[in-house]
C-alpha positions in Angstrom: 134.1 125.3 109.6 132.4 123.5 106.6 135.9 122.9 105.2 136.8 121.1 108.4 133.8 118.9 108.1 134.6 117.9 104.5 138.2 117.1 105.4 137.1 115.0 108.4 134.6 112.9 106.3 137.2 112.6 103.5 139.8 111.3 106.1 137.3 108.8 107.5 136.5 107.4 104.1 140.0 107.8 102.7 138.6 109.4 99.7 139.0 113.0 98.4 137.1 112.5 95.0 133.5 111.7 95.9 131.8 110.2 98.9 128.2 109.0 98.5 125.5 109.3 101.1 125.2 105.6 101.6 126.4 102.8 99.3 126.2 99.0 99.8 129.1 96.8 100.9 129.5 93.4 99.2 132.3 91.8 101.0 130.9 88.4 101.9 129.2 85.5 100.0 127.1 87.7 97.6 128.7 86.4 94.4 128.8 82.8 95.6 125.1 82.7 96.5 124.0 84.6 93.3 126.0 82.2 91.2 124.2 79.3 93.0 120.8 80.8 91.9 122.1 81.1 88.3 123.3 77.5 88.3 120.0 76.3 89.8 118.0 78.4 87.3 115.6 79.3 90.1 116.1 83.0 89.9 112.5 84.1 90.4 110.1 84.0 93.4 110.7 80.3 94.2 114.0 79.1 95.6 115.8 78.2 98.8 117.3 81.6 99.3 113.8 83.2 99.6 112.9 80.8 102.4 116.3 81.2 104.1 116.2 85.0 103.9 112.8 85.0 105.6 114.0 82.7 108.3 117.1 84.9 108.9 115.0 88.1 109.2 112.4 86.4 111.6 115.3 85.1 113.8 117.1 88.4 113.8 114.1 90.6 114.6 112.3 88.1 116.9 109.2 88.1 114.8 107.4 84.7 114.4 106.9 85.1 110.7 108.6 87.0 107.9 107.4 87.3 104.2 109.7 88.7 101.6 108.5 91.2 99.0 109.9 93.0 96.0 110.4 96.2 97.9 109.5 98.0 101.1 106.6 99.9 99.6 105.0 96.6 98.6 105.5 95.2 102.1 103.8 98.2 103.7 101.0 98.1 101.1 100.2 94.5 101.9 100.6 95.1 105.7 98.0 97.8 105.5 95.6 95.7 103.6 96.0 92.9 106.1 95.4 95.4 108.9 92.0 95.9 107.4 92.5 99.3 105.6 89.8 99.8 103.1 88.6 102.4 100.5 88.0 105.8 102.1 89.5 104.8 105.5 92.0 107.1 107.1 95.4 106.2 108.3 97.4 108.4 110.7 101.0 108.9 109.9 103.8 111.5 110.1 104.5 114.2 107.5 108.3 113.8 107.9 108.8 110.5 106.0 109.8 109.1 102.6 106.9 109.1 100.2 106.6 105.4 100.2 104.8 105.6 103.5 102.0 107.7 102.0 102.1 105.8 98.7 101.3 102.6 100.4 98.3 104.3 102.1 97.1 105.7 98.8 97.5 102.2 97.1 94.8 101.1 99.6 92.5 104.0 98.4 92.8 105.3 101.9 93.6 108.9 103.1 96.6 109.9 105.2 96.1 112.1 108.3 99.3 113.9 109.3 100.3 114.2 113.0 103.5 115.9 114.1 106.8 114.3 114.9 109.1 114.5 118.0 112.2 116.7 117.4 114.4 114.0 119.2 113.2 110.9 117.5 112.1 112.6 114.2 109.2 110.1 114.2 105.6 110.3 115.1 105.0 112.1 118.4 103.0 110.0 120.9 101.7 113.0 122.9 100.6 114.9 119.8 98.9 111.7 118.6 96.9 111.4 121.7 96.0 115.1 121.7 94.8 114.9 118.1 92.8 111.8 118.7 91.2 113.2 121.8 90.1 116.4 120.0 89.1 115.0 116.7 87.6 111.5 117.0 84.9 109.5 118.6 84.6 105.8 119.3 81.5 104.5 117.6 80.6 100.7 117.6 84.2 99.7 118.3 85.9 101.8 115.7 87.6 105.2 115.7 85.7 107.8 113.6 87.0 111.2 112.5 84.4 113.7 113.7 85.1 116.1 110.8 85.2 113.6 107.9 83.1 110.8 109.4 85.8 108.4 108.0 87.0 105.4 110.0 90.6 105.7 111.2 91.7 102.2 110.6 95.4 102.2 111.1 98.4 104.2 112.4 101.8 104.1 110.7 104.7 105.5 112.6 108.0 105.5 110.7 111.3 105.0 112.5 113.2 107.8 110.9 116.8 107.1 109.8 116.8 104.1 112.2 115.8 106.0 115.3 112.8 104.4 117.1 109.8 106.3 117.9 108.3 105.9 121.5 106.5 102.9 120.1 105.3 101.6 123.4 103.3 104.8 124.0 102.0 104.8 120.5 101.0 101.2 120.8 99.0 102.0 124.0 97.2 104.9 122.4 96.3 102.9 119.3 94.9 100.1 121.4 92.8 102.5 123.5 91.3 104.0 120.3 90.9 100.6 118.5 93.3 101.6 115.8 95.6 99.0 114.2 99.3 99.7 114.5 101.4 99.0 111.4 105.1 100.0 111.7 107.1 101.4 108.9 110.5 100.0 109.9 111.9 100.4 106.4 115.0 102.2 107.7 115.5 100.5 111.1 116.8 96.9 110.6 119.0 96.5 113.6 117.2 99.1 115.8 115.6 98.4 119.2 113.3 100.0 121.6 113.4 98.7 125.2 115.4 95.7 124.0 112.8 94.8 121.4 113.3 95.1 117.6 111.4 97.8 115.8 108.7 96.5 113.5 107.6 93.9 116.1 105.3 96.1 118.3 102.5 96.5 115.8 100.1 94.1 114.2 102.5 94.0 111.3 105.7 95.7 110.4 107.6 96.3 107.1 111.3 96.6 106.2 113.1 97.8 103.1 116.3 96.4 101.5 116.8 99.0 98.8 120.3 99.6 97.6 120.9 102.4 100.1 119.8 100.5 103.2 121.9 98.9 105.9 121.7 95.6 104.0 120.4 95.3 100.5 118.9 92.8 98.1 119.1 95.3 95.3 115.4 96.0 95.7 113.4 94.1 98.3 111.2 94.3 101.4 109.8 92.2 104.2 106.6 91.9 106.2 106.9 90.7 109.8 104.1 89.6 112.2 103.5 87.2 115.0 100.0 86.3 113.6 100.1 83.0 111.8 97.0 83.7 109.8 98.1 87.1 108.7 101.5 85.6 107.7 99.9 82.9 105.6 97.6 85.5 103.9 100.5 87.8 103.2 102.5 85.0 101.4 99.3 84.0 99.5 98.3 87.5 98.2 101.9 88.5 97.4 102.2 85.4 95.2 99.2 86.4 92.9 96.8 84.6 95.3 97.5 81.4 93.4 96.0 78.2 94.7 98.7 75.5 95.1 98.3 72.9 92.3 100.7 70.7 90.3 99.7 72.2 87.0 96.5 74.3 87.1 96.4 78.1 87.4 93.7 79.1 89.8 93.4 82.2 91.9 90.9 82.7 94.7 91.1 86.5 95.2 92.8 89.6 93.8 96.5 89.1 94.5 99.8 90.9 93.8 102.9 89.9 92.1 105.0 91.1 95.0 107.2 88.1 96.0 110.9 88.7 96.2 113.0 86.8 93.5 115.4 84.1 94.6 118.3 85.9 93.1 117.6 89.0 95.2 117.2 86.9 98.3 120.6 85.3 97.7 122.1 88.8 98.1 120.0 89.2 101.3 121.3 86.0 102.8 124.9 87.0 102.3 124.2 90.5 103.6 122.5 89.2 106.7 125.6 87.1 107.5 127.5 90.5 107.7 124.8 92.5 109.4 126.2 92.3 113.0 129.5 93.6 111.7 127.9 96.4 109.7 125.9 97.6 112.7 129.0 97.6 114.9 130.9 99.7 112.4 128.0 102.1 111.8 127.8 102.7 115.6 131.5 103.4 115.6 131.1 105.8 112.7 128.2 107.6 114.6 130.4 107.8 117.7 133.2 109.5 115.7 130.7 112.0 114.2 129.2 112.8 117.6 132.7 113.5 119.1 133.6 115.7 116.1 130.4 117.8 116.1 130.0 118.3 119.8 132.2 121.4 120.0 131.2 122.9 116.6 127.8 124.3 117.4 126.1 121.6 115.2 123.8 119.1 116.8 124.4 115.5 115.9 121.3 113.2 116.1 121.8 110.5 118.7 119.7 107.6 119.8 116.9 108.3 122.3 116.3 107.0 125.8 115.5 103.3 125.9 116.4 102.9 122.3 119.3 101.5 120.3 119.6 102.9 116.8 121.2 101.3 113.7 122.4 104.8 112.6 121.3 104.0 109.1 121.7 107.6 108.0 123.5 110.0 110.2 121.9 113.3 110.7 122.9 116.8 111.9 120.8 119.8 112.7 122.0 123.2 111.5 120.9 126.4 113.3 118.7 127.6 110.5 117.6 127.1 106.9 120.2 129.6 105.6 123.1 127.7 107.2 121.5 124.4 106.1 121.5 125.5 102.5 125.1 126.9 102.7 126.2 123.5 104.2 124.5 121.5 101.4 126.0 123.7 98.7 129.6 123.6 100.1 129.7 119.8 100.8 128.2 118.8 97.5 130.4 121.1 95.6 133.4 119.5 97.3 132.6 115.9 96.6 130.7 115.0 99.8 127.2 114.0 99.2 124.8 115.4 101.7 121.0 115.7 101.5 118.2 117.6 103.2 115.4 115.7 104.9 112.4 115.0 102.6 109.9 117.7 101.8 106.9 117.2 104.2 104.3 115.0 102.7 101.5 117.5 103.3 103.2 119.9 101.0 103.1 117.5 98.0 100.3 118.0 95.6 99.0 114.5 96.1 98.5 115.0 99.8 98.0 118.7 100.1 94.3 118.4 100.9 94.8 115.8 103.6 94.0 116.7 107.2 97.0 117.8 109.4 97.5 118.5 113.0 99.9 121.1 114.4 103.2 120.3 112.5 105.6 122.7 114.2 108.3 120.1 114.9 108.2 118.7 111.4 108.5 122.1 109.9 111.4 123.0 112.2 113.3 119.8 111.2 112.5 120.3 107.6 114.4 123.6 107.6 117.5 122.4 109.5 118.1 118.6 109.2 120.8 117.3 106.8 122.0 113.7 106.3 125.7 113.1 106.0 127.7 110.2 104.5 126.8 107.0 106.4 128.2 104.1 104.4 129.9 101.3 106.5 133.6 102.2 106.8 135.4 98.9 106.0 139.0 99.9 106.9 
């Protein structure tokens, strides 16, 4: 059966040598726009393409404001700081995520708390979040406090795994009732929607990634989105070293970060955004072909959930058990088809092994079975 899967993927990509998991497609104005930045000499964090890229993301997602950063981790780091996360605060997130989610929390000198995911969405489980908060926290003077650690739970960061939205409306209501700021890690979900609304726009702030393996790429880049004008202004200020605007003087009014996206990277982003609707259409077609192929082969293909529209950034299948997962990974990679298991759970990593966790049954179940399969846009 694994041989049939390899043959099917090779046929789709018209390649029998090597098929990567997800590679970028540069088939538009990328070279033209990059050459414009070179000709202008504005290749760093100032230039027309930075402004234009921010405007394009804001328009596409429906957010009022977008602030470009050097990568998605930087975007989430600043979003958490703007959400009020301070030293020794706690931030609830999911164990099944890329390490950048927890790194951004740690950069704020805060502590992750791990709550389980849904098997269907692979993202933070709303019901388990409510159960954990009900059993483990108190509201004191308008803030949520962990009864065990006496730390303030300042924020909650759900991650829309592989572009599949969590039940973000339910999580939003829970966070509001417990006075917890909602910050969305939408790194993987550009082009994904829940109840007709783009991911990343439900929380106080959201963050996106444009790494080389994302649906669109700037080589390395990220974006903060928000509807709050003051937060947007502060985000732009502190990601630009908190420099006070002046014709010649260098003055800074607070600790800032050198996190602004260079113009040359934004040029790539603008060209990629022009192609995004077509990319998304082709990725949905690819997912549809995978779904039809796997439906009668005893392997579950992960599909978008109720009330959601996924970008199908990385397609995923669920094998019956860990043994078959490992056999599948070995066979496909030995035969030129790159496949990857889901990330090791964050609570298993040495940096976060002492962090508090709830019941993580679903995350553990998925960790043993889930595999990502080639998901690059098929141009032919």
